[in-house]
N, C-alpha and C positions, 0 to 999 in steps of 0.2 A: 652050355646053351646059350646064344646071343640075348640079350635083353635090349629093348626099343623103349625109350623115353617117349611119352607123347606129352606137351604141354599144350590143352586144348581138345577136347572134347565134343567139337561142333562136328558138323558133316563130315569134313575131308579127314580131321583126327581119329572119326568112330570109325571111316571107311578104312583107314590105313592101318587101325587097332586090329579089323577084323583079320585083313591080310596078313597081318603078322601071326594072329595067333595060329589060323590056319596054316603058317610056314614053319609051324611050332618054335616060334620064339617067344619068349617072356616078352611081356608089355608091361609098363607101370605108366600111368594114366593119370592126368591131373587136369583140372582148369579152376577159372577163379572162385567157382561157389563152394568149392569144399569135398572133401572125399563122401560126404552122403548123398551129396546129388549124383555120384555114379555108380549107386550100389545096382541099380536094372542093367545097365552097359557091363559091367562085370559079372554080373550072372549070365548075362546072354556070351560073353565072351569066355567063361568058360575057367578052369584052374590055373590056365598060364597069364590069367590077367588080375593086376591088382591096382588098386585106387590109391594115391598118395597125393602129397602136397604136391606144391611146383618144384620146391629144392628136393625132395624123393625122387621124382622123375628126373630131374638133371642129374643127379649125382647116381641114381641104380643104373641107367641106360649107357650101353657103349656107345650108341648114335642117340640123337633127340629128333624128334618131329617137334617142329615149332609149329603151330597152326592157329594162332590168335588172331584178332584184329592186329591191323598194322599201331595204332597209337598205344595200343598194350606193351607192345615190344617194348620202348623206352623206359615202362612201370617196374620191367623185371630186376630182381635183384643185380646190382651191381658184380659184375665178373662172376654170375651163376652158371652161364655157358661156357668160361675161359677154357680153352685146350679141347673142350666138346667137339664130335663132328655132329653138325646142325644141317638139318634138311628142313627148310624154311618153305611156307606155302605162302607167304605175304602177297598181298596186291593192296593196290591202292585204289579204294571206292569213297568220293571225296562226301557220298552222301551219309557215309557212315563214321568217317575219320576225321570230317572236316576238312579244311584247305590247307597243304604243306607247300610252302612257297617253294622250296628245292625242287619239289617233285613238279608242280606248275611249271617251274621256268626251266626244267630238262637240266637242272642244273648234276643232278644225280638220278639213275634209276633206283626203283623200288629197294632192289637188291641192295645196292652200294650203299642207303641208306639206314637198312637194317643191319649190313654188316659193319657200318660204322656204328649204330647203336651196340652191337653185341662184340663189342671190341674184346678180342684174344679167340674168338669160336673160329671154329674151321667150317666156315659158313658155304654150304650150298644150296641155291635155289632150285626148288623140286616140286611138282605135286601142283604148282600153281596158275599150270594152264589146263586144265581139264575137269569137268563136274563133278563134284563129289559123288554123286548117283551112278557116275559112268567108272569109277574107280573100280568096285566088284566085278561089274559087269564085263570090264576087258581084261581083267586080270588072266593069265592063263600059265599052266604049268611049261616048265623048260624046254620041254620036247614039243610043244604046242606050235602048227605053223603059222598060225594067225597072232601071235605076240604083238601086242602095241607097244610102240615106242614114245617115250617122254624125254622131253629135253632136259636136262642138265647142264647150270652153268656155275661156275666158281671161278676165282683166281689162284684157287688152292689145286694143284693137280692133283696129289695124292687123297685129300678128303674129296673131291671129283670122282677116281677111282672107287674110294670104300663106299661113298653114296650109292655110286654106279651096281656095286656089288650087292647092297642092301636091296635097292630098288629091282633088280633080276632076280632075288629071293621072294619078294611080293608079288610076280608075276608079272614085271614089265621089263622090255628091253630100253635100254638107254641111249640116246645121242648128245654128243658133247655138243653144247650149244655156246660154248666159248666161255667169254670173262662174264663178271658181274655187270660191266658197261653195256652190253649186247641182251640183256635180258628184255628190254622193251620189246624184243621182237616175238615175246609169247607172253607179254602182258595184256590185260583186259582191250579190246577193240582190237588187238593187232592181230594179224594174220595166223598166227601160230597157238592162239587163245581159243581154246574149248569146241570151234566148227571143224577144226581139222578131224575130231575124233565124233562126228554126226555122219550118219548115214544119209542124211539130207542135210545138206550144208548150208541150204535156205531159210531151214525152220526158224520163223520169227522168234525176237527174243522173248515174248511171253509165254511161247511152248518149249522153253529149252528144259524146263525139270519134268516135261513128259517125252524128251526127246529119244531116239533110238539110236545109241551107239555103234559105230562100226569098227573092227580091228582096221589100225593105221600104221604102215612101215615106215621104215626109217627113210625110205625116198620120199613119201609122202609128208613127214614132217620137214623134212630137209628143204622140201619145194616150199612149204609155209614160212619157213624162216627166211629163205632167201627171197620171197616176195613181198617181205613185210615192209611197210614203210612206217614211219614216225608217227605217234598218235599224238594229237596236241592235247596233253594230259589237261591242261588249263580249262578245255572246254568238256572236260569228262563229266558226263552228268549223273552217272550213276556209280 
């Protein structure tokens, strides 16, 4: 039985953990606050889930979901994720992360920067363009005709293939969105970010947390990515 290590127990990390145990995968989940803070979540998840340290989650998992604030990534122990398949959900939010010059100037995408920080990881960008509460609502069994599609990107073709297999087990089909230099197409404020999964894509920003999701096909996701234009990250206010 495969094991998914999850570093970060926030909304996205917890949502993915729920899908993993539902798919009969073992889960080792960690956060910065320590094992005791995870007991309620572990009780909810059941016997397939255990709480651990960041190092235990990294070492136990056949693959790692990394879902922590962007600036916390560079504080992970050096080499912790070397050689590991990492599914990273990171996005750049200046109000939370502070200003990062390389991102504001467009020198690199967020994914390229995180991959640099995680030198040696088999890095894949995934789950960063969908609202956390829509993840369990849109997950479907493999035979469902209305499975939603998530874009994934990586510079490592084999890592991308392995990540796709995991995501498909969790209840989503995937669309190859290219390399890490192309991930701006589904970062915040871009055409491929969150709204493509809404039943009403005109939903105001302040109502997104109560928004109703809609199954989203590969054709719809591809159309969103193809229509994307570069966001001026330096002007990003949220």
